[in-house]
C-alpha positions in Angstrom: 0.0 0.0 0.0 1.3 3.5 -0.9 2.0 5.9 1.9 -0.6 8.3 0.4 -3.2 5.7 0.8 -2.0 4.8 4.3 -2.3 8.5 5.2 -5.8 8.7 3.8 -6.9 5.7 5.9 -5.3 7.2 9.0 -7.1 10.5 8.6 -10.4 8.7 7.9 -9.9 6.7 11.1 -9.3 9.8 13.2 -12.2 11.6 11.7 -14.5 8.6 12.2 -13.8 8.7 15.9 -14.5 12.5 16.0 -17.6 12.2 13.7 -16.0 14.6 11.2 -15.9 14.6 7.4 -12.4 13.6 6.5 -12.1 15.0 2.9 -11.1 18.5 3.8 -8.6 17.3 6.4 -7.1 14.9 3.9 -6.8 17.6 1.4 -5.2 20.0 3.8 -2.7 17.5 5.2 -1.8 15.8 1.9 -1.6 18.9 -0.2 -3.0 16.8 -3.1 -5.6 17.9 -5.6 -9.2 16.8 -5.1 -9.0 14.6 -8.3 -6.0 12.7 -6.9 -7.7 12.2 -3.5 -10.9 11.0 -5.1 -9.0 8.6 -7.3 -7.2 7.2 -4.3 -10.4 6.9 -2.3 -12.0 5.1 -5.3 -9.1 2.6 -5.3 -9.5 2.1 -1.5 -13.2 1.4 -2.0 -12.5 -1.0 -4.8 -10.1 -2.9 -2.5 -12.6 -2.9 0.3 -10.6 -0.7 2.7 -13.2 2.2 2.6 -17.0 2.0 2.7 -19.2 3.4 -0.1 -19.9 6.5 2.0 -16.2 7.6 1.3 -15.9 8.6 5.0 -15.5 5.4 7.0 -13.2 2.4 7.1 -14.3 -1.1 6.6 -13.0 -3.8 9.0 -10.3 -4.6 6.5 -9.4 -0.9 6.4 -9.3 -0.5 10.1 -7.2 -3.7 10.5 -4.7 -2.4 7.9 -3.7 0.3 10.4 -1.7 -0.2 13.6 -3.3 2.1 16.1 -1.3 3.0 19.3 -3.0 4.4 22.4 -1.1 6.3 25.0 -2.3 8.3 28.0 -1.3 10.6 30.8 -2.0 13.9 32.6 0.3 16.0 30.4 0.0 19.1 32.6 3.5 20.4 31.7 5.0 19.0 28.6 8.7 18.1 29.1 11.4 16.2 27.2 10.3 12.9 28.7 6.8 13.3 27.3 8.2 14.1 23.8 10.5 11.1 23.8 7.8 8.8 25.1 5.2 10.0 22.5 7.7 9.8 19.7 8.5 6.2 20.7 4.8 5.4 20.9 4.2 6.8 17.4 7.0 4.6 16.0 5.1 1.5 17.2 2.4 2.0 14.6 0.6 4.2 12.0 -1.7 6.2 14.2 -1.1 7.6 17.7 -4.1 8.5 19.8 -3.4 10.1 23.2 -5.8 10.3 26.1 -5.4 13.1 28.7 -6.8 12.5 32.1 -9.7 14.5 33.3 -9.1 17.1 36.0 -10.6 14.9 38.7 -8.6 11.9 37.6 -5.4 14.0 37.5 -6.0 15.1 41.1 -6.4 11.5 42.2 -3.2 10.5 40.3 -1.0 13.4 41.2 -2.5 14.4 44.6 -2.7 18.0 43.3 -4.8 20.1 41.0 -3.3 20.4 37.5 -2.1 23.8 36.4 -4.0 23.5 33.1 -7.7 22.4 32.7 -8.4 19.2 30.7 -9.4 21.1 27.6 -6.2 23.1 27.6 -4.1 20.0 28.1 -6.0 18.3 25.2 -5.4 21.3 22.9 -1.7 21.3 23.9 -1.2 17.6 23.2 -3.2 17.8 19.9 -0.7 20.4 18.8 2.2 18.0 19.0 3.3 16.7 15.5 3.5 13.1 16.4 0.0 13.0 17.8 -2.9 12.2 15.4 -5.7 12.7 17.9 -6.0 13.6 21.6 -9.1 12.7 23.6 -10.2 13.5 27.1 -10.5 10.3 29.1 -13.4 8.8 31.0 -13.5 9.1 34.8 -15.5 6.1 35.6 -14.0 3.5 33.2 -10.8 3.9 31.2 -11.8 1.0 29.0 -14.7 3.0 27.5 -12.1 5.1 25.7 -10.1 2.0 24.9 -13.2 0.4 23.3 -13.9 3.6 21.3 -10.3 3.7 19.9 -9.8 -0.1 19.6 -6.0 0.1 19.5 -3.7 -2.7 18.6 -1.1 -1.4 21.0 -1.4 0.3 24.3 1.8 2.2 25.2 2.6 2.9 28.9 5.1 5.5 30.0 8.0 4.5 32.2 6.4 6.1 35.3 2.8 5.2 34.8 1.3 3.1 37.6 -0.9 1.0 35.4 0.0 -2.7 35.6 0.2 -4.6 32.3 -1.9 -7.4 33.7 -4.7 -4.9 34.6 -4.7 -3.5 31.1 -4.6 -6.9 29.4 -7.4 -8.3 31.5 -9.5 -5.2 30.9 -9.0 -5.5 27.1 -10.1 -9.1 27.2 -13.4 -8.1 28.9 -14.2 -5.8 25.9 -13.0 -8.5 23.5 -10.1 -6.5 22.3 -6.8 -8.1 21.4 -4.3 -5.4 22.2 -0.6 -5.7 23.2 0.8 -3.6 26.0 4.2 -1.9 25.5 6.1 -0.3 28.3 8.1 2.7 27.0 11.3 3.9 28.6 12.3 7.5 29.0 16.0 8.6 28.6 15.3 11.4 31.1 13.5 9.6 34.0 14.2 12.5 36.4 11.9 14.7 34.2 8.4 15.1 35.6 5.7 17.7 35.6 5.7 17.7 39.4 9.4 18.4 39.6 9.3 21.1 37.0 6.4 22.8 38.9 8.3 22.5 42.2 11.4 24.0 40.7 9.5 26.8 39.0 7.6 27.6 42.1 10.9 27.8 44.1 12.4 30.2 41.5 9.4 32.5 41.7 9.6 32.6 45.5 13.4 33.3 45.2 12.9 36.5 43.1 
């Protein structure tokens, strides 16, 4: 499959989750003419990767993509985040990132995040390696997992989630997903540490 066709499928997948029409997004990101895009979509329909609606993927089309799901609070983006997300993207074709809700962030970090969940979503969405950023579910993380249906779930080096918990949760929603534990080259980097050091520098002025 050509990279152009892979990109079209990736954009359709992301738009399908968001409930958006993918054509204009494909046109903007690919910089191709409408005729070429339509020709490629026709080929993908013919090969049963895209449905006749020209907007959604068939099961074959979805299975042709390797979707990676990663998550976190992402309150202050630091080099460890960038490395981890780049490593996650290298595992597949599409990287979907889930940011924790404000309430979940408080439970995880024992503090209120500096940025609201919508701000953190917007920030992560602006990163070049991220194809889509969603705000998570407070009551059940597997609702989002089931919505995305990733082939790989990438865990950061410092995330408390246990691989067994993730694997068993995926089995309950009949999803066959692999769990990958990513390592950070800068394990001392953390949003909490950055916030602490920044706060100290302010008080020292």
